[in-house]
Structures are given as structure tokens and as C-alpha cells.
C-alpha positions as CSV (number, residue, x, y, z in Angstrom):
1,X,-0.3,-0.2,-0.3
2,X,1.7,3.5,-0.8
3,X,2.0,5.8,2.2
4,X,3.5,9.2,2.4
5,X,5.5,8.8,6.5
6,X,6.1,6.1,8.0
7,X,6.5,5.6,11.8
8,X,8.1,2.9,13.8
9,X,6.7,2.7,17.2
10,X,8.3,-0.6,17.9
11,X,9.3,-1.1,21.7
12,X,6.5,1.2,22.5
13,X,3.8,0.3,24.9
14,X,0.3,2.2,25.3
15,X,-0.2,5.3,24.8
16,X,2.8,5.6,23.2
17,X,2.5,4.4,19.5
18,X,-0.9,6.3,19.7
19,X,0.7,9.6,20.9
20,X,3.3,9.4,18.7
21,X,0.6,9.2,15.7
22,X,-1.4,11.8,17.0
23,X,2.3,13.8,16.8
24,X,3.2,12.7,13.5
25,X,-0.3,13.5,11.8
26,X,-0.1,17.1,12.7
27,X,3.3,17.4,10.4
28,X,0.4,15.7,7.1
29,X,-2.2,16.8,4.6
30,X,-5.3,15.6,4.8
31,X,-5.7,12.1,2.3
32,X,-1.7,11.7,3.1
33,X,-1.2,8.0,4.8
34,X,0.5,7.3,7.3
35,X,1.9,3.9,8.3
36,X,2.8,3.0,11.4
37,X,4.7,-0.2,12.8
38,X,3.8,-1.2,16.4
39,X,5.1,-3.9,19.0
40,X,2.8,-3.5,21.3
41,X,-0.7,-5.8,21.2
42,X,-3.0,-3.6,22.8
43,X,-2.4,-1.5,19.8
44,X,-4.9,-3.2,17.7
45,X,-7.8,-1.9,19.8
46,X,-6.1,1.0,20.4
47,X,-5.8,2.4,16.7
48,X,-9.3,1.4,15.8
49,X,-10.4,3.4,18.6
50,X,-8.4,6.0,17.4
51,X,-10.0,6.0,14.6
52,X,-13.3,6.1,15.3
53,X,-13.0,9.4,17.7
54,X,-10.7,10.8,15.1
55,X,-12.3,10.7,11.8
56,X,-8.6,9.1,10.8
57,X,-9.9,6.2,8.7
58,X,-8.0,2.9,9.5
59,X,-7.8,1.4,5.7
60,X,-5.3,-1.2,6.9
61,X,-4.2,-3.5,10.2
62,X,-2.2,-6.5,9.7
63,X,0.0,-8.8,12.0
64,X,2.8,-10.4,11.6
65,X,5.6,-12.0,13.3
66,X,4.9,-10.1,16.5
67,X,4.6,-6.8,14.6
68,X,1.3,-5.0,13.6
69,X,1.2,-2.6,10.9
70,X,-1.6,0.2,10.4
71,X,-2.0,2.6,7.7
72,X,-4.0,5.6,8.6
73,X,-5.1,8.3,6.3
74,X,-5.2,12.2,7.5
75,X,-9.2,13.4,7.4
């Protein structure tokens, strides 16, 4: 999937992946896609909730080798 910016949040626990995502999105234009890499198992539910609360679309959520990859489109 095409993305405009990548955020490596591996090794960080809640709430740091979400906080870093918020910060990364502030530097992006509407419609751009942010790829987030995380290792916190709680991040799956966190990013679903974050997407609903903020209106930023969660385009994809994948799990591979204990790593989670999210694609979030800025509203």
C-alpha cells in the first residue's frame, strides 16, 4: 500500500504509539497516509478506537511475526 510517511513505534507500550501517531499526523496534509509499525498487542484496539474518535480512516491493520502494521489516512 502507498504511504506518505512511516512511524516506527516498535518497542513502545500504550499510550506512546498513539501519542506519536497524533504528533506525526499534525505534520501531514489531509488525505495523506501514515504507516505505523508497532509491537504492543494492545495497539490493535487502540488504533481502532483512535480512528473512530478522530475521524482518521484506518485503511489496514495487519499482523506478522508479532509486529503490527497500520495504515491510517488523515482526514
